[in-house]
N, CA, C and O atoms as a GROMACS GRO file, in nm:
protein
  352
    1MET      N    1   0.844   0.889   1.473
    1MET     CA    2   0.853   0.745   1.458
    1MET      C    3   0.714   0.691   1.426
    1MET      O    4   0.615   0.733   1.487
    2PHE      N    5   0.706   0.600   1.334
    2PHE     CA    6   0.579   0.541   1.293
    2PHE      C    7   0.551   0.417   1.376
    2PHE      O    8   0.642   0.352   1.427
    3THR      N    9   0.424   0.386   1.390
    3THR     CA   10   0.381   0.267   1.461
    3THR      C   11   0.336   0.165   1.358
    3THR      O   12   0.266   0.200   1.263
    4ALA      N   13   0.374   0.041   1.376
    4ALA     CA   14   0.332  -0.064   1.283
    4ALA      C   15   0.181  -0.081   1.290
    4ALA      O   16   0.124  -0.088   1.399
    5VAL      N   17   0.118  -0.086   1.175
    5VAL     CA   18  -0.025  -0.102   1.166
    5VAL      C   19  -0.051  -0.236   1.098
    5VAL      O   20  -0.014  -0.254   0.982
    6ILE      N   21  -0.112  -0.328   1.169
    6ILE     CA   22  -0.142  -0.458   1.112
    6ILE      C   23  -0.288  -0.458   1.069
    6ILE      O   24  -0.378  -0.448   1.153
    7LEU      N   25  -0.311  -0.470   0.940
    7LEU     CA   26  -0.445  -0.468   0.885
    7LEU      C   27  -0.472  -0.598   0.812
    7LEU      O   28  -0.380  -0.663   0.763
    8SER      N   29  -0.597  -0.635   0.805
    8SER     CA   30  -0.631  -0.762   0.741
    8SER      C   31  -0.620  -0.756   0.589
    8SER      O   32  -0.616  -0.860   0.525
    9THR      N   33  -0.616  -0.636   0.530
    9THR     CA   34  -0.618  -0.624   0.385
    9THR      C   35  -0.480  -0.636   0.320
    9THR      O   36  -0.471  -0.645   0.198
   10THR      N   37  -0.376  -0.636   0.397
   10THR     CA   38  -0.240  -0.641   0.342
   10THR      C   39  -0.157  -0.737   0.425
   10THR      O   40  -0.178  -0.751   0.546
   11SER      N   41  -0.063  -0.804   0.360
   11SER     CA   42   0.019  -0.900   0.434
   11SER      C   43   0.105  -0.828   0.537
   11SER      O   44   0.149  -0.715   0.516
   12CYS      N   45   0.129  -0.895   0.647
   12CYS     CA   46   0.207  -0.838   0.757
   12CYS      C   47   0.349  -0.806   0.712
   12CYS      O   48   0.402  -0.700   0.747
   13LYS      N   49   0.412  -0.896   0.636
   13LYS     CA   50   0.550  -0.873   0.591
   13LYS      C   51   0.560  -0.747   0.507
   13LYS      O   52   0.651  -0.667   0.525
   14LEU      N   53   0.466  -0.730   0.415
   14LEU     CA   54   0.467  -0.614   0.328
   14LEU      C   55   0.447  -0.487   0.408
   14LEU      O   56   0.515  -0.386   0.385
   15GLN      N   57   0.354  -0.490   0.503
   15GLN     CA   58   0.330  -0.374   0.588
   15GLN      C   59   0.453  -0.339   0.670
   15GLN      O   60   0.491  -0.222   0.680
   16CYS      N   61   0.514  -0.439   0.730
   16CYS     CA   62   0.632  -0.414   0.813
   16CYS      C   63   0.744  -0.354   0.731
   16CYS      O   64   0.814  -0.264   0.779
   17CYS      N   65   0.764  -0.402   0.608
   17CYS     CA   66   0.866  -0.347   0.520
   17CYS      C   67   0.835  -0.202   0.484
   17CYS      O   68   0.924  -0.117   0.483
   18ALA      N   69   0.709  -0.174   0.454
   18ALA     CA   70   0.668  -0.038   0.418
   18ALA      C   71   0.687   0.057   0.536
   18ALA      O   72   0.736   0.168   0.518
   19ILE      N   73   0.648   0.014   0.654
   19ILE     CA   74   0.664   0.098   0.774
   19ILE      C   75   0.811   0.122   0.801
   19ILE      O   76   0.850   0.235   0.832
   20LEU      N   77   0.894   0.018   0.790
   20LEU     CA   78   1.037   0.034   0.811
   20LEU      C   79   1.096   0.130   0.708
   20LEU      O   80   1.178   0.215   0.743
   21ALA      N   81   1.055   0.117   0.583
   21ALA     CA   82   1.105   0.207   0.478
   21ALA      C   83   1.065   0.351   0.508
   21ALA      O   84   1.145   0.442   0.489
   22MET      N   85   0.942   0.372   0.553
   22MET     CA   86   0.897   0.507   0.585
   22MET      C   87   0.977   0.564   0.701
   22MET      O   88   1.012   0.682   0.700
   23GLU      N   89   1.007   0.483   0.800
   23GLU     CA   90   1.088   0.528   0.914
   23GLU      C   91   1.228   0.568   0.867
   23GLU      O   92   1.281   0.672   0.908
   24ILE      N   93   1.288   0.485   0.782
   24ILE     CA   94   1.423   0.513   0.732
   24ILE      C   95   1.423   0.643   0.652
   24ILE      O   96   1.512   0.726   0.668
   25LEU      N   97   1.324   0.659   0.565
   25LEU     CA   98   1.319   0.780   0.483
   25LEU      C   99   1.290   0.904   0.567
   25LEU      O  100   1.343   1.012   0.539
   26TYR      N  101   1.207   0.890   0.669
   26TYR     CA  102   1.180   1.000   0.761
   26TYR      C  103   1.310   1.043   0.830
   26TYR      O  104   1.341   1.162   0.839
   27ASP      N  105   1.386   0.946   0.880
   27ASP     CA  106   1.514   0.975   0.944
   27ASP      C  107   1.614   1.035   0.845
   27ASP      O  108   1.691   1.125   0.880
   28ALA      N  109   1.611   0.986   0.722
   28ALA     CA  110   1.701   1.037   0.619
   28ALA      C  111   1.671   1.184   0.588
   28ALA      O  112   1.763   1.265   0.572
   29GLU      N  113   1.542   1.219   0.582
   29GLU     CA  114   1.505   1.360   0.558
   29GLU      C  115   1.559   1.450   0.668
   29GLU      O  116   1.609   1.559   0.641
   30LYS      N  117   1.548   1.405   0.791
   30LYS     CA  118   1.601   1.484   0.903
   30LYS      C  119   1.752   1.495   0.894
   30LYS      O  120   1.809   1.600   0.924
   31ALA      N  121   1.818   1.387   0.853
   31ALA     CA  122   1.964   1.384   0.850
   31ALA      C  123   2.024   1.475   0.744
   31ALA      O  124   2.130   1.533   0.765
   32VAL      N  125   1.958   1.490   0.630
   32VAL     CA  126   2.015   1.571   0.523
   32VAL      C  127   1.990   1.720   0.543
   32VAL      O  128   2.051   1.803   0.477
   33GLY      N  129   1.900   1.752   0.633
   33GLY     CA  130   1.875   1.892   0.664
   33GLY      C  131   1.828   1.971   0.544
   33GLY      O  132   1.724   1.940   0.484
   34LYS      N  133   1.904   2.073   0.508
   34LYS     CA  134   1.862   2.164   0.401
   34LYS      C  135   1.932   2.136   0.268
   34LYS      O  136   1.925   2.219   0.177
   35ASP      N  137   1.999   2.023   0.256
   35ASP     CA  138   2.065   1.989   0.130
   35ASP      C  139   1.958   1.955   0.027
   35ASP      O  140   1.901   1.846   0.028
   36ALA      N  141   1.930   2.049  -0.062
   36ALA     CA  142   1.820   2.037  -0.156
   36ALA      C  143   1.831   1.915  -0.247
   36ALA      O  144   1.731   1.848  -0.273
   37GLU      N  145   1.950   1.885  -0.294
   37GLU     CA  146   1.968   1.772  -0.386
   37GLU      C  147   1.940   1.639  -0.316
   37GLU      O  148   1.871   1.554  -0.370
   38LEU      N  149   1.995   1.622  -0.196
   38LEU     CA  150   1.970   1.497  -0.123
   38LEU      C  151   1.825   1.484  -0.081
   38LEU      O  152   1.768   1.375  -0.085
   39LEU      N  153   1.765   1.594  -0.040
   39LEU     CA  154   1.624   1.593  -0.002
   39LEU      C  155   1.537   1.555  -0.122
   39LEU      O  156   1.440   1.480  -0.107
   40LYS      N  157   1.570   1.605  -0.240
   40LYS     CA  158   1.498   1.571  -0.362
   40LYS      C  159   1.507   1.421  -0.390
   40LYS      O  160   1.408   1.359  -0.428
   41ARG      N  161   1.624   1.364  -0.372
   41ARG     CA  162   1.643   1.221  -0.396
   41ARG      C  163   1.563   1.136  -0.297
   41ARG      O  164   1.502   1.036  -0.335
   42ILE      N  165   1.564   1.178  -0.173
   42ILE     CA  166   1.489   1.104  -0.070
   42ILE      C  167   1.340   1.110  -0.099
   42ILE      O  168   1.270   1.009  -0.090
   43ARG      N  169   1.292   1.227  -0.134
   43ARG     CA  170   1.149   1.241  -0.164
   43ARG      C  171   1.109   1.163  -0.288
   43ARG      O  172   0.999   1.108  -0.294
   44TYR      N  173   1.196   1.157  -0.386
   44TYR     CA  174   1.168   1.077  -0.505
   44TYR      C  175   1.160   0.928  -0.468
   44TYR      O  176   1.074   0.856  -0.517
   45THR      N  177   1.250   0.886  -0.382
   45THR     CA  178   1.250   0.747  -0.337
   45THR      C  179   1.122   0.715  -0.259
   45THR      O  180   1.069   0.605  -0.269
   46ARG      N  181   1.075   0.812  -0.184
   46ARG     CA  182   0.956   0.792  -0.101
   46ARG      C  183   0.825   0.801  -0.181
   46ARG      O  184   0.719   0.762  -0.132
   47LEU      N  185   0.833   0.850  -0.302
   47LEU     CA  186   0.715   0.876  -0.383
   47LEU      C  187   0.625   0.754  -0.400
   47LEU      O  188   0.503   0.765  -0.387
   48SER      N  189   0.683   0.638  -0.428
   48SER     CA  190   0.600   0.519  -0.449
   48SER      C  191   0.527   0.477  -0.321
   48SER      O  192   0.413   0.430  -0.327
   49LEU      N  193   0.591   0.493  -0.206
   49LEU     CA  194   0.523   0.461  -0.079
   49LEU      C  195   0.408   0.558  -0.055
   49LEU      O  196   0.299   0.517  -0.014
   50ASP      N  197   0.433   0.686  -0.080
   50ASP     CA  198   0.327   0.785  -0.060
   50ASP      C  199   0.210   0.760  -0.156
   50ASP      O  200   0.094   0.770  -0.116
   51ARG      N  201   0.240   0.728  -0.280
   51ARG     CA  202   0.133   0.700  -0.377
   51ARG      C  203   0.051   0.580  -0.332
   51ARG      O  204  -0.072   0.584  -0.336
   52SER      N  205   0.118   0.475  -0.290
   52SER     CA  206   0.048   0.355  -0.244
   52SER      C  207  -0.042   0.388  -0.126
   52SER      O  208  -0.156   0.343  -0.119
   53PHE      N  209   0.010   0.465  -0.033
   53PHE     CA  210  -0.069   0.502   0.084
   53PHE      C  211  -0.190   0.585   0.042
   53PHE      O  212  -0.301   0.560   0.089
   54LEU      N  213  -0.170   0.684  -0.045
   54LEU     CA  214  -0.280   0.770  -0.086
   54LEU      C  215  -0.390   0.692  -0.157
   54LEU      O  216  -0.508   0.724  -0.140
   55VAL      N  217  -0.354   0.592  -0.234
   55VAL     CA  218  -0.454   0.508  -0.302
   55VAL      C  219  -0.533   0.427  -0.201
   55VAL      O  220  -0.654   0.408  -0.217
   56LYS      N  221  -0.467   0.378  -0.097
   56LYS     CA  222  -0.530   0.290   0.002
   56LYS      C  223  -0.573   0.361   0.130
   56LYS      O  224  -0.621   0.296   0.223
   57ALA      N  225  -0.555   0.491   0.138
   57ALA     CA  226  -0.576   0.564   0.264
   57ALA      C  227  -0.713   0.538   0.326
   57ALA      O  228  -0.722   0.510   0.446
   58ARG      N  229  -0.818   0.548   0.247
   58ARG     CA  230  -0.953   0.530   0.303
   58ARG      C  231  -0.970   0.392   0.363
   58ARG      O  232  -1.022   0.377   0.473
   59THR      N  233  -0.926   0.289   0.289
   59THR     CA  234  -0.936   0.151   0.337
   59THR      C  235  -0.853   0.130   0.462
   59THR      O  236  -0.899   0.069   0.559
   60LEU      N  237  -0.731   0.181   0.461
   60LEU     CA  238  -0.642   0.165   0.577
   60LEU      C  239  -0.699   0.232   0.701
   60LEU      O  240  -0.694   0.176   0.811
   61LYS      N  241  -0.753   0.353   0.684
   61LYS     CA  242  -0.812   0.424   0.800
   61LYS      C  243  -0.936   0.353   0.850
   61LYS      O  244  -0.960   0.349   0.971
   62THR      N  245  -1.016   0.298   0.759
   62THR     CA  246  -1.136   0.223   0.800
   62THR      C  247  -1.096   0.101   0.881
   62THR      O  248  -1.156   0.074   0.985
   63GLU      N  249  -0.996   0.028   0.834
   63GLU     CA  250  -0.947  -0.090   0.907
   63GLU      C  251  -0.891  -0.048   1.044
   63GLU      O  252  -0.913  -0.117   1.143
   64TRP      N  253  -0.821   0.062   1.048
   64TRP     CA  254  -0.763   0.115   1.172
   64TRP      C  255  -0.874   0.141   1.274
   64TRP      O  256  -0.862   0.103   1.390
   65LYS      N  257  -0.982   0.206   1.230
   65LYS     CA  258  -1.093   0.236   1.320
   65LYS      C  259  -1.168   0.110   1.361
   65LYS      O  260  -1.212   0.099   1.475
   66LYS      N  261  -1.183   0.013   1.270
   66LYS     CA  262  -1.251  -0.113   1.302
   66LYS      C  263  -1.179  -0.188   1.412
   66LYS      O  264  -1.242  -0.263   1.488
   67LYS      N  265  -1.050  -0.169   1.422
   67LYS     CA  266  -0.972  -0.237   1.525
   67LYS      C  267  -0.977  -0.162   1.658
   67LYS      O  268  -0.907  -0.196   1.753
   68GLY      N  269  -1.062  -0.058   1.664
   68GLY     CA  270  -1.082   0.014   1.788
   68GLY      C  271  -0.986   0.129   1.812
   68GLY      O  272  -0.980   0.183   1.923
   69ASN      N  273  -0.912   0.167   1.711
   69ASN     CA  274  -0.816   0.276   1.725
   69ASN      C  275  -0.882   0.411   1.694
   69ASN      O  276  -0.977   0.418   1.617
   70ASN      N  277  -0.829   0.514   1.753
   70ASN     CA  278  -0.876   0.649   1.727
   70ASN      C  279  -0.814   0.698   1.597
   70ASN      O  280  -0.694   0.684   1.576
   71GLU      N  281  -0.896   0.757   1.510
   71GLU     CA  282  -0.848   0.806   1.381
   71GLU      C  283  -0.735   0.909   1.397
   71GLU      O  284  -0.646   0.918   1.312
   72LYS      N  285  -0.740   0.986   1.505
   72LYS     CA  286  -0.637   1.088   1.529
   72LYS      C  287  -0.500   1.026   1.554
   72LYS      O  288  -0.398   1.092   1.537
   73ASN      N  289  -0.497   0.900   1.594
   73ASN     CA  290  -0.371   0.832   1.623
   73ASN      C  291  -0.318   0.751   1.504
   73ASN      O  292  -0.221   0.676   1.518
   74PHE      N  293  -0.381   0.767   1.388
   74PHE     CA  294  -0.335   0.694   1.269
   74PHE      C  295  -0.190   0.734   1.240
   74PHE      O  296  -0.160   0.854   1.235
   75PRO      N  297  -0.101   0.638   1.222
   75PRO     CA  298   0.043   0.667   1.219
   75PRO      C  299   0.096   0.736   1.093
   75PRO      O  300   0.212   0.778   1.090
   76ILE      N  301   0.015   0.746   0.989
   76ILE     CA  302   0.062   0.809   0.867
   76ILE      C  303  -0.025   0.930   0.838
   76ILE      O  304  -0.148   0.919   0.837
   77ASP      N  305   0.037   1.043   0.814
   77ASP     CA  306  -0.036   1.167   0.790
   77ASP      C  307  -0.063   1.182   0.641
   77ASP      O  308   0.030   1.202   0.562
   78ALA      N  309  -0.190   1.173   0.602
   78ALA     CA  310  -0.228   1.181   0.461
   78ALA      C  311  -0.195   1.318   0.402
   78ALA      O  312  -0.155   1.327   0.286
   79ASP      N  313  -0.211   1.424   0.481
   79ASP     CA  314  -0.180   1.558   0.430
   79ASP      C  315  -0.032   1.572   0.398
   79ASP      O  316   0.005   1.632   0.297
   80GLN      N  317   0.053   1.517   0.484
   80GLN     CA  318   0.197   1.521   0.457
   80GLN      C  319   0.232   1.438   0.334
   80GLN      O  320   0.313   1.480   0.252
   81ALA      N  321   0.172   1.320   0.321
   81ALA     CA  322   0.198   1.235   0.206
   81ALA      C  323   0.155   1.305   0.077
   81ALA      O  324   0.226   1.301  -0.023
   82LEU      N  325   0.040   1.369   0.079
   82LEU     CA  326  -0.009   1.440  -0.039
   82LEU      C  327   0.081   1.560  -0.071
   82LEU      O  328   0.111   1.586  -0.188
   83SER      N  329   0.123   1.631   0.031
   83SER     CA  330   0.213   1.745   0.011
   83SER      C  331   0.345   1.701  -0.050
   83SER      O  332   0.395   1.764  -0.144
   84ARG      N  333   0.403   1.592   0.002
   84ARG     CA  334   0.527   1.540  -0.054
   84ARG      C  335   0.507   1.497  -0.198
   84ARG      O  336   0.591   1.521  -0.284
   85HIS      N  337   0.393   1.432  -0.225
   85HIS     CA  338   0.362   1.386  -0.359
   85HIS      C  339   0.356   1.504  -0.457
   85HIS      O  340   0.410   1.495  -0.568
   86LYS      N  341   0.292   1.612  -0.417
   86LYS     CA  342   0.281   1.730  -0.503
   86LYS      C  343   0.416   1.798  -0.526
   86LYS      O  344   0.442   1.851  -0.634
   87GLN      N  345   0.501   1.795  -0.425
   87GLN     CA  346   0.632   1.860  -0.436
   87GLN      C  347   0.733   1.780  -0.518
   87GLN      O  348   0.831   1.836  -0.568
   88THR      N  349   0.709   1.651  -0.532
   88THR     CA  350   0.807   1.565  -0.598
   88THR      C  351   0.783   1.559  -0.747
   88THR      O  352   0.856   1.491  -0.819
   0.00000   0.00000   0.00000
């Protein structure tokens, strides 16, 4: 489950929608199990979110740390996003 991250660089509504979408897609991946076709569709749908995150990752992590949070607790895993991006 992802934690909502409120940052000054992006509107709260947009962030909340993106976090909700990531949660839904994460749950969808678990639900389809090993069905390759459905998993491919879910990953394709998630591609734009992952791309957006990868472009903004440095800024988002900097804002996260400025708010006093530990970098290890950042709710989105950049390595997983990059891996999904490469596979899609």
